[in-house]
C-alpha positions as CSV (number, residue, x, y, z in Angstrom):
1,M,39.9,-53.0,-71.3
2,F,37.3,-54.3,-68.9
3,D,34.7,-51.9,-67.3
4,T,35.5,-53.2,-63.3
5,L,38.3,-54.3,-61.8
6,A,36.0,-57.8,-61.1
7,D,35.7,-58.2,-65.1
8,L,39.8,-58.4,-65.1
9,V,40.2,-60.6,-61.6
10,D,37.6,-63.2,-63.5
11,Y,39.0,-62.9,-66.8
12,Y,42.3,-64.1,-65.6
13,K,40.4,-67.0,-63.2
14,R,39.4,-68.5,-66.1
15,K,42.4,-67.4,-68.7
16,G,45.7,-67.4,-66.0
17,I,48.1,-65.8,-66.5
18,E,51.7,-66.5,-68.6
19,E,54.7,-66.3,-67.3
20,L,58.4,-64.5,-68.8
21,S,59.3,-68.4,-69.0
22,G,55.8,-69.0,-71.6
23,N,54.7,-71.2,-68.8
24,W,50.7,-70.4,-68.0
25,V,49.5,-69.6,-64.0
26,H,46.4,-70.9,-63.2
27,L,44.7,-68.3,-60.4
28,K,42.2,-70.3,-58.1
29,Q,41.7,-67.2,-56.1
30,P,42.4,-63.9,-56.2
31,Y,45.9,-62.4,-54.9
32,Y,44.8,-60.4,-51.7
33,S,46.6,-56.9,-51.0
34,T,47.2,-57.0,-47.3
35,R,48.3,-53.9,-46.8
36,V,44.8,-51.2,-45.4
37,N,43.9,-47.4,-44.7
38,A,44.2,-47.9,-40.9
39,A,40.1,-46.5,-41.3
40,D,39.9,-48.9,-43.2
41,I,40.6,-52.2,-40.7
42,D,37.1,-52.7,-39.8
43,S,36.2,-53.5,-43.4
44,R,39.1,-56.0,-43.8
45,V,38.1,-57.1,-40.4
46,K,34.8,-58.3,-42.2
47,E,36.9,-58.8,-45.3
48,L,38.8,-61.8,-43.4
49,N,36.1,-63.4,-41.0
50,V,33.9,-63.7,-43.8
51,T,36.7,-65.6,-45.7
52,T,37.9,-68.1,-43.3
53,Q,33.6,-68.7,-42.0
54,Q,33.4,-70.0,-46.2
55,Q,37.0,-72.1,-45.7
56,H,35.1,-74.1,-42.3
57,Q,31.5,-74.6,-44.8
58,Q,34.1,-75.7,-47.6
59,Q,36.0,-77.8,-45.1
60,Q,32.4,-79.5,-43.8
61,Q,31.5,-80.1,-47.6
62,E,34.3,-81.2,-49.4
63,G,35.9,-82.7,-46.3
64,E,39.4,-81.1,-47.1
65,K,41.0,-78.5,-45.7
66,S,41.5,-75.1,-47.7
67,K,43.7,-72.3,-47.0
68,A,41.9,-68.8,-46.5
69,G,40.9,-65.9,-44.8
70,F,42.7,-65.3,-41.1
71,W,44.1,-69.3,-41.9
72,E,45.9,-67.9,-45.1
73,E,47.6,-65.0,-44.1
74,F,49.3,-66.8,-41.3
75,D,50.6,-70.0,-43.3
76,A,51.9,-67.3,-45.7
77,L,53.9,-65.5,-42.9
78,Q,55.0,-69.5,-41.1
79,K,56.2,-70.1,-44.5
80,L,58.4,-67.4,-45.3
81,E,60.3,-67.7,-41.6
82,S,61.6,-71.4,-42.7
83,K,63.2,-69.8,-45.5
84,V,64.5,-67.1,-42.5
85,K,68.6,-68.1,-42.3
86,R,70.3,-66.0,-39.7
87,S,73.3,-66.6,-37.1
88,R,72.3,-67.8,-33.8
89,E,75.6,-69.3,-32.3
90,E,76.2,-67.7,-28.8
91,G,72.6,-69.4,-27.9
92,Q,73.8,-72.0,-29.1
93,R,77.2,-72.4,-27.2
94,P,77.9,-75.3,-24.2
95,E,78.0,-72.4,-21.4
96,N,75.1,-70.4,-23.2
97,K,72.5,-74.0,-23.6
98,S,71.4,-73.6,-19.5
99,K,70.9,-70.1,-20.0
100,N,68.0,-71.1,-22.5
101,R,64.0,-71.4,-21.5
102,Y,63.4,-73.7,-24.7
103,K,66.0,-75.3,-26.9
104,N,64.7,-74.1,-29.8
105,I,64.4,-70.7,-29.0
106,L,67.0,-68.7,-29.5
107,P,67.8,-65.0,-30.4
108,F,69.4,-63.6,-33.8
109,D,73.3,-62.8,-32.9
110,D,73.1,-59.8,-34.5
111,T,70.1,-58.3,-32.7
112,R,70.6,-59.6,-29.6
113,V,71.4,-57.5,-26.1
114,V,74.6,-58.1,-25.6
115,L,75.7,-58.0,-21.5
116,Q,78.1,-55.7,-20.2
117,D,79.8,-54.8,-17.0
118,V,80.8,-58.3,-17.0
119,D,83.9,-60.5,-16.4
120,P,85.2,-61.3,-19.5
121,S,87.7,-64.2,-18.9
122,I,84.1,-66.0,-18.6
123,V,82.7,-67.2,-21.9
124,G,79.4,-66.5,-22.6
125,S,79.2,-64.2,-19.1
126,D,78.0,-61.8,-22.0
127,Y,74.7,-63.6,-23.1
128,I,71.4,-63.3,-22.4
129,N,67.9,-64.7,-24.4
130,G,66.5,-61.3,-25.6
131,N,66.5,-58.8,-28.3
132,Y,66.0,-55.9,-29.3
133,V,63.4,-54.7,-31.4
134,K,61.9,-51.9,-33.7
135,N,60.0,-51.0,-36.7
136,N,62.2,-51.2,-39.6
137,L,59.4,-50.4,-42.4
138,W,59.4,-46.2,-41.2
139,E,62.3,-44.1,-40.3
140,A,61.2,-41.9,-36.9
141,G,63.1,-39.5,-35.1
142,D,61.5,-41.3,-31.4
143,Q,61.3,-44.2,-32.5
144,K,60.4,-46.2,-30.0
145,V,62.5,-49.6,-29.3
146,Y,61.3,-52.6,-27.3
147,I,63.9,-55.9,-26.0
148,A,61.8,-59.2,-25.7
149,T,63.5,-61.4,-24.1
150,Q,62.2,-65.5,-22.1
151,G,60.7,-65.0,-18.6
152,C,63.7,-66.1,-16.7
153,L,65.4,-68.9,-14.8
154,A,67.3,-69.5,-11.6
155,T,70.3,-69.1,-13.2
156,T,69.4,-65.9,-15.7
157,V,67.6,-63.5,-12.9
158,N,70.8,-62.4,-12.5
159,D,71.5,-61.6,-15.8
160,F,68.2,-60.5,-16.3
161,W,68.9,-56.8,-13.7
162,Q,71.8,-56.5,-15.5
163,M,70.2,-56.3,-18.6
164,V,67.3,-53.6,-17.0
165,W,69.6,-51.4,-15.3
166,Q,72.3,-51.2,-18.4
167,E,69.6,-50.3,-20.6
168,N,67.7,-47.8,-18.4
169,T,64.5,-49.8,-18.6
170,R,62.0,-47.8,-16.6
171,V,59.2,-49.9,-17.6
172,I,58.8,-54.2,-17.9
173,V,56.0,-55.8,-19.4
174,M,55.2,-59.8,-18.2
175,T,52.2,-61.3,-20.3
176,T,52.2,-64.5,-18.2
177,R,51.9,-66.2,-14.6
178,E,54.6,-67.8,-12.9
179,V,53.1,-71.5,-13.0
180,E,50.0,-72.4,-15.6
181,K,48.2,-75.7,-15.7
182,G,51.0,-77.0,-13.2
183,R,54.0,-76.1,-15.6
184,N,56.7,-73.4,-14.5
185,K,57.0,-70.1,-17.5
186,C,58.5,-67.6,-15.3
187,V,60.4,-67.5,-12.0
188,P,59.5,-64.6,-9.7
189,Y,62.5,-62.7,-10.0
190,W,61.5,-60.1,-8.4
191,P,61.5,-59.6,-3.9
192,D,57.9,-59.5,-2.1
193,L,56.6,-56.9,-1.1
194,H,58.4,-54.4,1.5
195,N,61.8,-56.6,1.0
196,T,64.9,-56.4,-0.7
197,K,66.6,-58.8,-2.4
198,E,70.6,-59.0,-4.0
199,M,70.4,-59.9,-7.3
200,G,74.1,-60.1,-8.9
201,S,74.9,-56.8,-8.9
202,Y,72.3,-55.3,-7.9
203,V,70.2,-54.7,-5.3
204,V,66.0,-54.5,-6.1
205,T,63.5,-54.3,-3.0
206,C,59.2,-53.7,-4.0
207,K,57.9,-50.7,-2.8
208,S,54.1,-51.6,-4.0
209,E,52.1,-53.8,-5.3
210,R,48.0,-53.4,-6.8
211,E,46.2,-55.5,-8.5
212,A,43.6,-54.3,-11.4
213,A,40.8,-56.7,-13.0
214,D,43.7,-58.4,-15.2
215,Y,46.8,-57.6,-14.5
216,K,49.3,-56.1,-11.1
217,V,51.6,-53.4,-11.0
218,R,54.6,-53.9,-9.1
219,L,56.6,-50.9,-8.8
220,L,60.5,-51.3,-8.0
221,E,63.2,-50.1,-6.9
222,I,67.2,-50.6,-8.6
223,A,70.6,-50.0,-6.9
224,P,74.3,-50.9,-7.6
225,V,75.1,-52.9,-4.4
226,D,78.2,-50.5,-4.5
227,K,76.1,-47.7,-4.8
228,P,73.2,-48.3,-3.3
229,K,72.3,-44.5,-3.4
230,Q,72.0,-44.7,-6.9
231,S,69.1,-46.1,-7.6
232,H,65.7,-45.4,-9.9
233,S,62.3,-47.0,-10.1
234,V,61.5,-49.4,-12.6
235,W,57.1,-50.3,-13.4
236,H,56.2,-53.6,-13.6
237,F,52.9,-54.9,-15.2
238,Q,52.0,-58.6,-15.6
239,Y,49.1,-59.0,-17.1
240,L,47.3,-62.3,-15.7
241,S,44.6,-63.2,-18.3
242,W,46.6,-64.2,-21.4
243,P,46.9,-68.2,-21.7
244,D,49.5,-69.9,-23.0
245,H,49.5,-70.1,-26.9
246,G,45.9,-68.4,-26.5
247,V,44.6,-65.0,-26.4
248,P,42.7,-62.6,-24.1
249,Q,38.5,-63.1,-24.4
250,E,38.2,-59.5,-26.0
251,P,41.1,-57.2,-26.8
252,G,39.8,-54.1,-24.4
253,G,41.6,-55.4,-21.3
254,V,44.6,-55.7,-23.6
255,L,44.3,-51.6,-24.7
256,S,43.7,-50.4,-21.7
257,F,47.0,-52.3,-20.3
258,L,49.0,-51.2,-22.9
259,T,47.4,-47.9,-22.0
260,Q,49.1,-47.5,-18.3
261,V,52.1,-49.0,-19.8
262,N,52.9,-46.3,-21.7
263,S,51.5,-43.9,-19.9
264,K,54.3,-45.2,-17.3
265,Q,56.9,-45.1,-20.0
266,D,56.1,-41.3,-21.0
267,E,56.9,-40.4,-17.5
268,F,60.7,-41.2,-18.4
269,P,61.8,-38.7,-21.0
270,N,65.0,-40.8,-21.5
271,A,63.8,-44.0,-20.7
272,G,65.4,-47.0,-22.1
273,P,63.6,-50.4,-23.9
274,I,59.8,-51.3,-23.1
275,I,61.1,-55.0,-21.7
276,I,58.6,-57.8,-22.7
277,H,58.5,-61.3,-22.0
278,C,55.9,-64.1,-21.2
279,S,58.0,-67.5,-21.0
280,A,58.8,-68.1,-24.5
281,G,60.0,-64.5,-25.5
282,I,57.9,-64.8,-28.6
283,G,53.8,-65.6,-28.8
284,R,52.1,-63.2,-26.0
285,T,55.7,-61.2,-26.4
286,G,55.1,-60.7,-30.1
287,T,51.6,-60.1,-29.9
288,I,51.1,-57.9,-27.3
289,L,54.2,-56.0,-29.1
290,V,53.0,-55.8,-32.1
291,I,49.5,-54.3,-31.1
292,D,51.9,-51.1,-29.5
293,M,53.7,-50.8,-32.4
294,I,51.3,-50.7,-35.0
295,I,49.0,-48.2,-32.4
296,Y,52.6,-46.4,-31.7
297,T,52.4,-45.6,-35.9
298,I,49.1,-45.3,-35.9
299,D,49.3,-42.3,-33.1
300,T,52.5,-41.1,-34.7
301,L,50.7,-40.9,-38.2
302,G,46.9,-40.6,-38.2
303,L,44.2,-42.7,-39.1
304,D,45.7,-42.1,-42.9
305,C,48.1,-44.1,-42.5
306,D,48.4,-47.4,-44.3
307,I,49.1,-50.6,-42.0
308,D,50.2,-53.9,-42.6
309,I,49.7,-56.3,-40.3
310,P,51.5,-59.1,-41.7
311,K,54.5,-57.3,-42.9
312,Y,54.7,-56.0,-39.0
313,I,55.0,-59.9,-38.0
314,Q,57.4,-60.7,-41.2
315,M,59.6,-57.4,-39.5
316,V,59.6,-58.0,-36.1
317,R,59.9,-61.9,-36.9
318,E,63.5,-60.7,-39.0
319,Q,64.3,-59.7,-35.2
320,R,63.9,-61.8,-33.1
321,S,62.4,-65.4,-34.7
322,G,58.6,-67.1,-34.1
323,M,57.2,-64.1,-32.7
324,V,53.5,-64.0,-32.8
325,Q,52.8,-67.9,-32.6
326,T,49.6,-69.0,-33.5
327,E,46.5,-68.4,-35.5
328,T,44.5,-66.8,-33.1
329,Q,47.2,-64.6,-31.5
330,Y,47.1,-63.5,-35.5
331,K,43.6,-63.1,-35.5
332,F,44.5,-61.4,-31.7
333,I,46.3,-58.1,-33.4
334,Y,43.4,-57.6,-36.2
335,L,40.8,-57.1,-33.4
336,A,43.1,-55.1,-31.1
337,V,44.0,-52.8,-33.9
338,S,40.1,-52.5,-35.0
339,E,38.7,-52.0,-31.6
340,Y,41.5,-49.3,-31.2
341,I,41.1,-47.5,-34.4
342,Q,37.2,-47.6,-34.1
343,S,37.8,-46.0,-30.0
344,T,39.5,-44.0,-31.9
345,K,36.8,-42.4,-34.7
346,A,34.5,-42.4,-31.5
347,K,36.9,-40.1,-29.7
348,D,37.5,-37.4,-33.3
349,S,34.3,-37.4,-33.1
350,A,33.1,-36.5,-29.7
351,S,36.1,-33.9,-30.4
352,M,34.7,-32.3,-33.2
353,E,31.2,-31.8,-31.7
354,T,33.0,-30.8,-29.0
355,E,34.7,-27.8,-30.9
356,T,31.5,-27.1,-33.2
357,E,29.8,-26.4,-29.9
358,Y,32.1,-24.1,-27.8
359,G,34.2,-23.4,-31.6
360,N,32.8,-19.0,-30.5
361,L,35.5,-20.3,-27.5
362,Q,38.3,-20.4,-29.9
363,L,39.6,-23.4,-28.0
364,K,42.9,-24.6,-28.8
365,H,42.7,-28.6,-30.3
366,Q,44.7,-31.4,-28.6
367,P,46.0,-34.1,-30.4
368,A,44.8,-37.5,-29.4
369,T,46.9,-39.7,-27.3
370,R,47.2,-42.7,-25.2
371,K,47.6,-40.4,-22.4
372,V,45.8,-42.2,-19.0
373,S,42.5,-41.0,-17.3
374,K,40.5,-42.7,-14.8
375,K,37.6,-43.7,-17.5
376,T,40.5,-45.4,-19.7
377,E,39.4,-49.2,-19.0
378,D,36.0,-47.7,-18.7
379,V,36.1,-46.8,-23.0
380,Y,37.6,-50.1,-24.4
381,E,35.5,-51.8,-21.7
382,N,32.3,-50.4,-23.3
383,L,33.0,-50.9,-26.7
384,S,33.8,-54.7,-26.2
385,K,30.6,-54.9,-24.7
386,G,28.7,-53.0,-27.4
387,K,28.2,-50.2,-25.1
388,K,28.2,-46.4,-25.1
389,D,31.7,-44.9,-25.2
390,V,33.3,-42.8,-21.9
391,K,35.2,-39.7,-23.5
392,K,38.5,-39.4,-22.3
393,P,40.5,-36.2,-21.4
394,K,43.2,-35.6,-23.7
395,S,46.6,-34.0,-23.3
396,D,50.0,-33.4,-25.1
397,K,52.3,-36.8,-25.3
398,K,55.9,-36.5,-24.3
399,S,58.2,-37.4,-27.1
400,G,61.4,-39.6,-27.1
401,S,60.2,-41.6,-24.4
402,V,62.3,-44.7,-25.3
403,K,66.3,-44.5,-26.4
404,K,67.6,-45.5,-30.2
405,K,69.7,-48.5,-30.4
């Protein structure tokens, strides 16, 4: 018996562990569980940061590359993905190769979006480089579904709008600029303000456009060419401050952005999946998708739930390969989730103080949501800069804002 857990770990680090085969395995360092209670995420981030700093010091002293902290977890994910063997035959067909922005980033066949109402006599007419992604780690009645896809090519714009219409998508999230560092990342698949453009079988109009600090919001209208009166709105959110293969300077802007996105999605109870894309549809797309997915889990299950960020990434990678491309993006997910939880704790604390102060009024407590308010952006920006929190008004969240697949 051991007095403490540390004593147990130290013992087996010195002695090793005997396998069933009789071989002895000597552990250089303890294995850390990646699952953590949501309320304790800040401690986990600090632990990984300290370990990462120690790693850098060791590299400087010993002149060798060691693995620890965020890098250790991300490296383990990379090794796991290299073992995933899933069919991607549709994207490799000769008739579909020109529809892929990058020849090595192809959709899995079993989760790919299949275009409907296309000419069956044209081979490959049902193909688009996009996958359905949902949270397979737990079952929920109003499970949230996303579509992760690549930035449009000139030859795939019509297919993109076919996907938007058939999926009843009301919100599109674009996390890239059209051109970055002189390279084309995505063709503008929407018309200019107050203009209308025919996109294959559909007509798209840009009704309005406004620019915030880090993003643009466009109100688009789509209708079939042969049924112009059957139009409906589509909201286009374009995040402008996210460098390719990198991350924004701080997560507050992304959290504010996602609040706006989800508030708009909630206005359409029967809306289909949110479509998310960058250029390749895996790096920035995967990062913002995982952040939103984890936050949705916390909103649904509460701060008492357990979250496992590596497991979330492994899970989404089983639906679209390569999601979350870099260690920097991986760390950013931790930081964004941590900041969201800090803000939620602050709001809960403020709410409890209010209830105590006005307890005799017997006001009904409202659950915390991500409903948008005029103060939303200030909340996260102030957290990032160490200022005082701004309290947001609360309201009930609509359920069933996305459809199941």
